MIGU-607629 format. One line per 2 residues: number of its first residue (from 1); for each residue x, y, z of C-alpha. Coordinates in nm, 2 decimals. Example, Ala and Ser with C-alpha at 12.3 -4.5 7.8 and 13.67 -1.06 7.14 Angstrom:
1 = 1.23 -0.45 0.78  1.37 -0.11 0.71 $
//
This chain:
1 = 3.98 3.58 3.77  3.75 3.44 3.93 $
3 = 3.50 3.67 3.74  3.62 3.55 3.46 $
5 = 3.59 3.20 3.57  3.23 3.25 3.67 $
7 = 3.16 3.46 3.34  3.30 3.16 3.10 $
9 = 3.09 2.90 3.31  2.77 3.10 3.24 $
11 = 2.84 3.15 2.88  2.89 2.73 2.88 $
13 = 2.58 2.73 3.04  2.39 2.95 2.87 $
15 = 2.54 2.83 2.52  2.46 2.45 2.63 $
17 = 2.09 2.59 2.72  2.06 2.72 2.36 $
19 = 2.21 2.45 2.17  1.95 2.23 2.05 $
21 = 2.18 1.94 1.97  2.23 1.95 2.35 $
23 = 1.89 2.01 2.48  1.81 1.70 2.24 $
25 = 2.07 1.51 2.39  1.97 1.53 2.76 $
27 = 1.57 1.48 2.70  1.49 1.34 2.36 $
29 = 1.80 1.08 2.29  1.64 0.77 2.48 $
31 = 1.30 0.83 2.32  1.53 0.78 1.95 $
33 = 1.80 0.53 2.09  1.54 0.18 2.01 $
35 = 1.40 0.34 1.71  1.71 0.45 1.54 $
37 = 1.89 0.16 1.65  1.61 -0.06 1.51 $
39 = 1.65 0.11 1.17  2.03 0.16 1.15 $
41 = 2.04 -0.20 1.17  1.79 -0.37 0.99 $
43 = 1.72 -0.08 0.69  2.03 0.13 0.67 $
45 = 2.28 -0.09 0.71  2.12 -0.33 0.44 $
47 = 2.08 -0.04 0.18  2.43 0.04 0.25 $
49 = 2.51 -0.29 0.17  2.33 -0.28 -0.16 $
51 = 2.51 0.03 -0.23  2.85 -0.12 -0.17 $
53 = 2.73 -0.39 -0.39  2.68 -0.19 -0.68 $
55 = 3.03 -0.02 -0.67  3.15 -0.39 -0.76 $
57 = 3.32 -0.37 -1.11  3.09 -0.72 -1.17 $
59 = 2.79 -0.51 -1.14  2.85 -0.25 -1.40 $
61 = 2.92 -0.42 -1.75  2.76 -0.36 -2.04 $
63 = 2.54 -0.67 -2.02  2.39 -0.58 -1.68 $
65 = 2.34 -0.19 -1.80  2.16 -0.30 -2.12 $
67 = 1.90 -0.54 -1.89  1.90 -0.22 -1.64 $
69 = 1.80 0.01 -1.90  1.54 -0.26 -2.03 $
71 = 1.38 -0.31 -1.75  1.34 0.03 -1.66 $
73 = 1.20 0.09 -1.98  0.94 -0.14 -1.98 $
75 = 0.88 -0.01 -1.57  0.83 0.36 -1.71 $
77 = 0.63 0.23 -2.01  0.37 0.03 -1.79 $
79 = 0.36 0.33 -1.48  0.26 0.57 -1.77 $
81 = 0.00 0.40 -1.92  -0.17 0.23 -1.62 $
83 = -0.14 0.64 -1.48  -0.33 0.77 -1.81 $
85 = -0.59 0.49 -1.79  -0.68 0.52 -1.42 $
87 = -0.68 0.90 -1.50  -0.93 0.80 -1.79 $
89 = -1.19 0.62 -1.50  -1.08 0.84 -1.23 $
91 = -1.16 1.21 -1.32  -1.54 1.14 -1.40 $
93 = -1.56 0.92 -1.12  -1.42 1.22 -0.93 $
95 = -1.65 1.48 -1.07  -1.95 1.22 -1.02 $
97 = -1.84 1.22 -0.65  -1.82 1.55 -0.62 $
99 = -2.11 1.71 -0.77  -2.40 1.48 -0.77 $
101 = -2.61 1.32 -0.50  -2.76 0.98 -0.60 $
103 = -2.85 0.68 -0.39  -2.57 0.46 -0.28 $
105 = -2.33 0.70 -0.28  -2.16 0.61 0.01 $
107 = -2.15 0.23 -0.03  -2.05 0.32 -0.39 $
109 = -1.72 0.57 -0.27  -1.65 0.30 0.01 $
111 = -1.66 0.02 -0.24  -1.37 0.17 -0.48 $
113 = -1.18 0.26 -0.14  -1.11 -0.11 -0.07 $
115 = -0.90 -0.23 -0.36  -0.63 0.03 -0.24 $
117 = -0.60 -0.17 0.15  -0.58 -0.53 0.01 $
119 = -0.31 -0.71 -0.03  -0.16 -0.76 -0.39 $
121 = -0.21 -1.14 -0.40  -0.60 -1.12 -0.32 $
123 = -0.62 -0.83 -0.62  -0.43 -1.11 -0.82 $
125 = -0.66 -1.37 -0.72  -0.95 -1.16 -0.80 $
127 = -0.88 -1.09 -1.12  -0.77 -1.49 -1.19 $
129 = -1.07 -1.60 -1.04  -1.29 -1.34 -1.29 $
131 = -1.06 -1.34 -1.60  -0.86 -1.66 -1.58 $
133 = -0.81 -1.96 -1.81  -0.98 -2.14 -1.48 $
135 = -1.18 -1.83 -1.38  -1.57 -1.77 -1.40 $
137 = -1.58 -1.57 -1.71  -1.38 -1.86 -1.92 $
139 = -1.58 -2.10 -1.73  -1.92 -1.95 -1.84 $
141 = -1.85 -1.92 -2.22  -1.63 -2.22 -2.28 $
143 = -1.46 -2.22 -2.61  -1.60 -2.41 -2.92 $
145 = -1.49 -2.46 -3.26  -1.67 -2.30 -3.61 $
147 = -1.56 -2.29 -3.95  -1.35 -2.03 -3.86 $
149 = -1.13 -2.15 -3.59  -1.17 -2.09 -3.18 $
151 = -1.43 -1.90 -3.11  -1.54 -1.74 -2.72 $
153 = -1.14 -1.81 -2.62  -1.13 -1.57 -2.33 $
155 = -0.81 -1.52 -2.12  -0.63 -1.23 -2.05 $
157 = -0.37 -1.35 -1.77  -0.05 -1.36 -1.86 $
159 = -0.08 -0.99 -2.08  0.01 -0.64 -2.03 $
161 = -0.37 -0.62 -2.04  -0.42 -0.77 -1.69 $
163 = -0.17 -0.54 -1.56  -0.31 -0.23 -1.68 $
165 = -0.66 -0.35 -1.54  -0.56 -0.42 -1.20 $
167 = -0.32 -0.14 -1.17  -0.65 0.10 -1.26 $
169 = -0.86 -0.10 -1.00  -0.61 -0.10 -0.74 $
171 = -0.56 0.32 -0.79  -0.88 0.45 -0.92 $
173 = -0.95 0.57 -0.53  -0.67 0.78 -0.51 $
175 = -0.83 0.99 -0.81  -1.16 1.02 -0.68 $
177 = -1.02 1.13 -0.34  -0.76 1.37 -0.37 $
179 = -0.90 1.52 -0.70  -1.26 1.50 -0.58 $
181 = -1.20 1.68 -0.27  -1.02 1.97 -0.46 $
183 = -1.38 1.98 -0.71  -1.62 1.96 -0.45 $
185 = -1.44 2.27 -0.23  -1.44 2.50 -0.54 $
187 = -1.64 2.81 -0.53  -1.93 2.73 -0.76 $
189 = -1.94 3.10 -0.84  -1.64 3.10 -1.06 $
191 = -1.83 2.84 -1.27  -2.17 3.01 -1.32 $
193 = -2.01 3.35 -1.40  -1.82 3.18 -1.68 $
195 = -2.13 3.03 -1.83  -2.32 3.39 -1.77 $
197 = -2.08 3.47 -1.96  -2.18 3.27 -2.27 $
199 = -1.93 2.95 -2.22  -2.04 2.65 -2.24 $
201 = -1.99 2.29 -2.05  -1.62 2.24 -2.18 $
203 = -1.48 2.56 -2.21  -1.59 2.57 -1.86 $
205 = -1.40 2.29 -1.76  -1.08 2.37 -1.97 $
207 = -1.06 2.75 -1.87  -1.21 2.76 -1.52 $
209 = -1.18 2.42 -1.34  -0.90 2.24 -1.50 $
211 = -0.68 2.55 -1.37  -0.78 2.53 -1.04 $
213 = -0.74 2.18 -0.98  -0.44 2.09 -1.17 $
215 = -0.19 2.10 -0.86  -0.45 1.82 -0.68 $
217 = -0.44 1.63 -1.03  -0.08 1.63 -1.09 $
219 = -0.04 1.52 -0.73  -0.27 1.24 -0.75 $
221 = -0.09 1.12 -1.08  0.20 1.12 -0.92 $
223 = 0.14 0.92 -0.61  -0.05 0.69 -0.89 $
225 = 0.26 0.67 -1.10  0.46 0.59 -0.77 $
227 = 0.28 0.30 -0.70  0.26 0.17 -1.05 $
229 = 0.62 0.24 -1.07  0.69 -0.03 -0.79 $
231 = 0.42 -0.24 -0.86  0.51 -0.60 -0.75 $
233 = 0.30 -0.86 -0.70  0.01 -0.76 -0.97 $
235 = 0.30 -0.77 -1.26  0.43 -1.15 -1.09 $
237 = 0.11 -1.28 -1.08  -0.09 -1.15 -1.35 $
239 = 0.18 -1.07 -1.60  0.46 -1.33 -1.50 $
241 = 0.84 -1.28 -1.55  0.83 -1.20 -1.92 $
243 = 0.70 -0.86 -1.79  1.04 -0.75 -1.64 $
245 = 1.01 -0.45 -1.45  1.25 -0.35 -1.19 $
247 = 1.11 -0.51 -0.87  1.06 -0.84 -1.11 $
249 = 1.38 -0.84 -1.23  1.51 -0.79 -0.87 $
251 = 1.33 -1.09 -0.76  1.45 -1.31 -1.09 $
253 = 1.80 -1.22 -1.02  1.80 -1.29 -0.65 $
255 = 1.61 -1.65 -0.65  1.57 -1.78 -1.04 $
257 = 1.87 -1.67 -1.23  2.11 -1.54 -0.89 $
259 = 2.30 -1.23 -0.97  2.34 -1.01 -0.70 $
261 = 2.56 -0.75 -0.84  2.29 -0.69 -1.11 $
263 = 2.04 -0.72 -0.86  2.16 -0.46 -0.60 $
265 = 2.25 -0.23 -0.90  1.85 -0.28 -1.06 $
267 = 1.79 -0.19 -0.65  1.95 0.15 -0.64 $
269 = 1.83 0.26 -0.98  1.47 0.20 -0.84 $
271 = 1.53 0.40 -0.49  1.63 0.66 -0.74 $
273 = 1.36 0.72 -0.90  1.10 0.66 -0.66 $
275 = 1.29 0.93 -0.47  1.28 1.14 -0.75 $
277 = 0.92 1.08 -0.74  0.85 1.10 -0.42 $
279 = 1.02 1.45 -0.38  0.81 1.57 -0.68 $
281 = 0.49 1.44 -0.50  0.57 1.62 -0.19 $
283 = 0.65 1.94 -0.35  0.28 1.94 -0.58 $
285 = 0.13 1.88 -0.25  0.23 2.18 -0.11 $
287 = 0.07 2.37 -0.39  -0.30 2.17 -0.37 $
289 = -0.47 2.44 -0.14  -0.70 2.64 -0.40 $
291 = -0.67 3.01 -0.27  -0.99 3.10 -0.42 $
293 = -1.27 3.12 -0.15  -1.29 2.75 -0.13 $
295 = -1.67 2.66 0.02  -1.79 2.31 0.20 $
297 = -1.80 2.06 0.02  -2.22 2.03 0.05 $
299 = -2.26 2.39 -0.15  -2.15 2.17 -0.48 $
301 = -2.31 1.88 -0.44  -2.69 1.83 -0.62 $
303 = -2.90 1.60 -0.77  -2.90 1.56 -1.15 $
305 = -3.14 1.78 -1.32  -3.09 1.70 -1.73 $
307 = -3.15 1.39 -1.93  -2.80 1.40 -2.00 $
309 = -2.69 1.42 -1.63  -2.93 1.14 -1.54 $
311 = -2.77 0.91 -1.83  -2.40 1.02 -1.71 $
313 = -2.45 0.94 -1.35  -2.64 0.60 -1.41 $
315 = -2.35 0.47 -1.64  -2.09 0.55 -1.43 $
317 = -2.26 0.39 -1.16  -2.32 0.06 -1.37 $
319 = -1.96 0.07 -1.44  -1.81 0.13 -1.09 $
321 = -2.02 -0.14 -0.93  -1.95 -0.37 -1.21 $
323 = -1.56 -0.32 -1.22  -1.49 -0.28 -0.82 $
325 = -1.76 -0.58 -0.72  -1.69 -0.86 -0.96 $
327 = -1.36 -0.92 -0.89  -1.39 -0.89 -0.52 $
329 = -1.69 -1.09 -0.55  -1.53 -1.36 -0.82 $
331 = -1.31 -1.44 -0.54  -1.53 -1.62 -0.31 $
333 = -1.79 -1.79 -0.57  -1.46 -1.92 -0.74 $
335 = -1.36 -2.07 -0.38  -1.75 -2.24 -0.35 $
337 = -1.76 -2.35 -0.68  -1.64 -2.69 -0.85 $
339 = -1.54 -2.62 -1.23  -1.27 -2.82 -1.30 $
341 = -1.11 -3.12 -1.24  -0.84 -3.21 -0.96 $
343 = -0.50 -3.31 -1.10  -0.49 -3.67 -1.16 $
345 = -0.88 -3.68 -1.11  -1.04 -4.01 -1.24 $
347 = -1.40 -4.12 -1.24  -1.70 -3.86 -1.22 $
349 = -1.66 -3.52 -1.12  -1.88 -3.33 -0.96 $
351 = -1.94 -2.99 -1.03  -2.08 -2.71 -0.86 $
353 = -2.12 -2.61 -0.51  -1.84 -2.74 -0.26 $
355 = -1.71 -2.69 0.05  -1.34 -2.89 -0.02 $
357 = -1.13 -2.62 -0.11  -1.18 -2.50 0.26 $
359 = -1.18 -2.82 0.43  -0.88 -2.91 0.24 $
361 = -0.70 -2.63 0.38  -0.63 -2.83 0.72 $
363 = -0.52 -3.17 0.51  -0.20 -3.27 0.41 $
365 = -0.31 -3.49 0.16  0.06 -3.58 0.00 $
367 = 0.21 -3.70 0.36  0.50 -3.55 0.30 $
369 = 0.68 -3.43 0.54  0.82 -3.10 0.34 $
371 = 0.44 -3.01 0.30  0.33 -2.72 0.49 $
373 = -0.08 -2.73 0.50  -0.24 -2.38 0.42 $
375 = -0.36 -2.36 0.72  -0.02 -2.35 0.87 $
377 = 0.07 -2.07 0.66  -0.27 -1.88 0.83 $
379 = -0.07 -1.91 1.19  0.23 -1.81 1.08 $
381 = 0.09 -1.50 0.89  -0.10 -1.44 1.22 $
383 = 0.24 -1.50 1.42  0.43 -1.27 1.19 $
385 = 0.13 -0.99 1.22  0.13 -1.04 1.61 $
387 = 0.48 -1.01 1.66  0.52 -0.67 1.35 $
389 = 0.21 -0.51 1.58  0.43 -0.59 1.91 $
391 = 0.75 -0.43 1.76  0.59 -0.15 1.58 $
393 = 0.40 0.00 1.86  0.73 -0.05 2.09 $
395 = 0.90 0.17 1.84  0.67 0.40 1.72 $
397 = 0.52 0.54 2.06  0.87 0.67 2.14 $
399 = 0.91 0.83 1.80  0.57 0.98 1.80 $
401 = 0.62 1.12 2.15  0.95 1.28 2.01 $
403 = 0.77 1.40 1.71  0.46 1.53 1.85 $
405 = 0.67 1.84 1.99  0.94 1.84 1.75 $
407 = 1.30 2.06 1.80  1.49 2.10 1.54 $
409 = 1.71 1.77 1.53  1.36 1.61 1.51 $
411 = 1.30 1.80 1.20  1.62 1.65 1.04 $
413 = 1.50 1.26 1.15  1.13 1.31 1.08 $
415 = 1.23 1.27 0.67  1.49 0.97 0.75 $
417 = 1.26 0.77 0.96  0.99 0.81 0.67 $
419 = 1.27 0.66 0.38  1.16 0.32 0.39 $
421 = 0.85 0.43 0.26  1.02 0.54 -0.05 $
423 = 1.23 0.22 -0.09  1.05 -0.14 -0.24 $
425 = 0.96 -0.43 -0.02  1.19 -0.66 -0.31 $
427 = 1.47 -0.44 -0.24  1.45 -0.46 0.12 $
429 = 1.42 -0.82 0.12  1.74 -0.83 -0.14 $
431 = 1.92 -0.61 0.14  1.83 -0.86 0.42 $
433 = 1.99 -1.16 0.20  2.28 -0.93 0.16 $
435 = 2.35 -0.82 0.46  2.21 -1.13 0.75 $
437 = 2.23 -1.41 0.48  2.31 -1.66 0.78 $
439 = 2.02 -1.57 1.02  1.81 -1.67 0.68 $
441 = 1.71 -2.03 0.86  1.52 -1.83 1.12 $
443 = 1.20 -1.71 1.05  1.26 -1.41 1.32 $
445 = 1.34 -1.19 0.98  1.03 -1.18 0.85 $
447 = 0.89 -0.99 1.13  1.18 -0.74 1.13 $
449 = 1.12 -0.67 0.75  0.72 -0.63 0.82 $
451 = 0.81 -0.35 1.10  1.03 -0.17 0.89 $
453 = 0.76 -0.16 0.63  0.43 -0.11 0.87 $
455 = 0.68 0.17 1.14  0.64 0.46 0.93 $
457 = 0.25 0.43 0.89  0.23 0.36 1.28 $
459 = 0.45 0.67 1.35  0.22 0.86 1.14 $
461 = -0.10 0.73 1.28  0.02 0.80 1.69 $
463 = 0.18 1.12 1.60  -0.14 1.35 1.60 $
465 = -0.30 1.18 1.88  -0.03 1.28 2.10 $
467 = -0.01 1.60 1.97  -0.36 1.65 2.06 $
469 = -0.30 1.54 2.42  -0.38 1.86 2.61 $
471 = -0.09 1.95 2.82  -0.31 2.20 3.11 $
473 = -0.51 1.88 3.16  -0.20 1.67 3.28 $
475 = -0.06 1.95 3.43  -0.39 2.02 3.68 $
477 = -0.42 1.59 3.77  -0.06 1.66 3.88 $
479 = -0.12 1.96 4.07  -0.39 1.76 4.26 $
481 = -0.19 1.49 4.36  -0.22 1.26 4.09 $
483 = 0.06 1.00 4.04  0.26 0.96 3.67 $
485 = 0.08 0.64 3.59  -0.26 0.80 3.69 $
487 = -0.23 1.10 3.47  -0.15 0.86 3.18 $
489 = -0.43 0.63 3.26  -0.70 0.89 3.33 $
491 = -0.58 1.21 3.09  -0.35 1.01 2.83 $
493 = -0.47 0.68 2.74  -0.83 0.77 2.66 $
495 = -0.71 0.97 2.35  -0.48 0.77 2.28 $
497 = -0.66 0.45 2.24  -0.83 0.50 1.94 $
499 = -0.53 0.61 1.76  -0.35 0.32 1.94 $
501 = -0.60 0.07 1.78  -0.57 0.21 1.44 $
503 = -0.19 0.23 1.46  -0.21 -0.15 1.57 $
505 = -0.46 -0.27 1.26  -0.18 -0.07 1.03 $
507 = 0.07 -0.27 1.14  -0.14 -0.56 1.14 $
509 = -0.27 -0.53 0.81  0.04 -0.44 0.63 $
511 = 0.25 -0.79 0.80  -0.06 -0.98 0.67 $
513 = -0.06 -0.90 0.30  0.33 -0.82 0.27 $
515 = 0.46 -1.03 -0.03  0.75 -0.88 -0.18 $
517 = 1.02 -0.91 0.10  0.86 -1.20 0.24 $
519 = 0.89 -1.40 -0.09  1.23 -1.32 -0.06 $
521 = 1.36 -1.43 0.27  1.09 -1.64 0.43 $
523 = 1.17 -2.00 0.45  1.01 -2.27 0.26 $
525 = 0.89 -2.45 0.57  0.71 -2.12 0.73 $
527 = 0.52 -1.98 0.44  0.27 -1.67 0.52 $
529 = -0.04 -1.67 0.33  0.05 -1.46 0.01 $
531 = 0.34 -1.67 -0.08  0.15 -1.98 0.01 $
533 = -0.15 -1.86 -0.25  0.14 -1.78 -0.51 $
535 = 0.25 -2.14 -0.46  -0.11 -2.24 -0.55 $
537 = -0.17 -2.05 -0.85  0.13 -2.19 -0.99 $
539 = 0.09 -2.53 -0.97  -0.18 -2.73 -1.21 $
541 = -0.51 -2.86 -1.10  -0.84 -2.73 -0.99 $
543 = -0.77 -2.87 -0.61  -0.43 -2.59 -0.55 $
545 = -0.63 -2.37 -0.79  -0.99 -2.40 -0.56 $
547 = -0.73 -2.35 -0.24  -0.53 -2.05 -0.40 $
549 = -0.91 -1.90 -0.42  -1.00 -2.03 -0.03 $
551 = -0.71 -1.90 0.14  -0.73 -1.56 -0.10 $
553 = -1.11 -1.54 0.01  -0.97 -1.55 0.40 $
555 = -0.72 -1.30 0.38  -0.97 -1.05 0.23 $
557 = -1.20 -1.11 0.52  -0.92 -1.08 0.74 $
559 = -0.77 -0.74 0.57  -1.15 -0.60 0.49 $
561 = -1.22 -0.67 0.86  -0.90 -0.45 0.96 $
563 = -1.03 -0.17 0.75  -1.32 -0.12 0.89 $
565 = -1.11 -0.10 1.21  -0.90 0.16 1.10 $
567 = -1.21 0.35 0.96  -1.39 0.31 1.28 $
569 = -1.09 0.43 1.50  -0.93 0.68 1.28 $
571 = -0.88 1.01 1.47  -1.13 1.30 1.33 $
573 = -0.95 1.47 1.06  -0.68 1.25 0.96 $
575 = -0.59 1.26 0.61  -0.63 1.02 0.34 $
577 = -0.33 0.98 0.15 $
//
């Protein structure tokens, strides 16, 4: 009998040691305790409340379904058009960077990447400063009358054209980098062999190059479509409420035309669509490897030889510099030049260079106790961003440490903690309103929402750095008598320092520019910079417009500085997308 008991105990210990759940509970539970608790309270619970509200019979009326179908149709329509136009500019640009060497190439490549990291309100403000009714180009080309009517009346703000141009401006860098990387790594002998057999450039492209880069092209197109599908700030600020995508319609049904069941229905539809596109993108990424003896990028790059190539390169350099530089430069220019009168201004108006718009950021000219000066919005944004950095690092480090050496359980948890990437910020704001409406009087919900958005980026930045720490060095230091803290300080921290700074900068930048969720849950007395910019752009008068341009310029400078820090401290070999 004792043998039987001993044998049973041995079997139990063996099962326990081989059971991944049991071993995970012993060693990994506390690493996941706080990240999973935070995500459960502030992401999965609000998400479940949205699903529950959708099941309400008042959400599934014929009128609501008609509105949902209309919003979904237009969302698909504008995302498809935006993706096609992005491909139209991005494919030749990718070919330019992948195949030719020219002066200013690094600068131009960096310039095309800047818009992708900028907050949506900065991009919207940049196009408003360039092409809006009070923008630079309309001011330089004022309207006048002739016998046939009004001439030179130029304003695309409030049109579908403005939305499409801004989306192309935002996402062209995805095509350039993903497709360009595939083009630059192809074996040049394949195209040379096709030409030696009599194929011209068009047939080489269609029969050789395009089939090889098709997986990368599909992956890039799906990613662009996903970003266009979930676009909110660009459509709201450049198009207006009349262009009701799913995101804009959710916003309207929460704040302007309150109908929470309909907003929940729209959120569920959008979440399902984005998850489908995310799965398609993930699957397409796994097929992007070229199986035809890929070469180094330098083997495909050469200087232009023929006049046709020189014309192509010159034309596209001019096009890309103009397209990406003009909106970014129009923003600070417009913030420093007065081109119209202030609201209610009488007497002589001094046009030209001025710093009044920046000085007014510190002034409560209305004298209202309810007015929040723009500088206070800047302080609020910096405070929210600082709290987001602290929360993201405290939650991201344990999760990244567990994912650096994943068990079977971690492989299940990994996609769960990445789910916030597949949901929109507007839907997150709606979930907070439904779940924690009583807390909306407190500004604490804003950094919690920002942390949900930033946490996946922080984890993905820290994870490869933690995985790269050589265990043999840690063991050697311990065997020499070093205490755990000294091992961490001398071995771990020098490796993690760069990744930690990059992760913190990611969280800071994301929080600084977050617009969708903040617009729904921030208190009027605690606005952020993007919310304040939206307020000023929606009000008449030259002073309000100038202050919006000044604040957008400040936000652009802060974001650009953060981008440079991320690039400087990015872990070598880390992917771009």
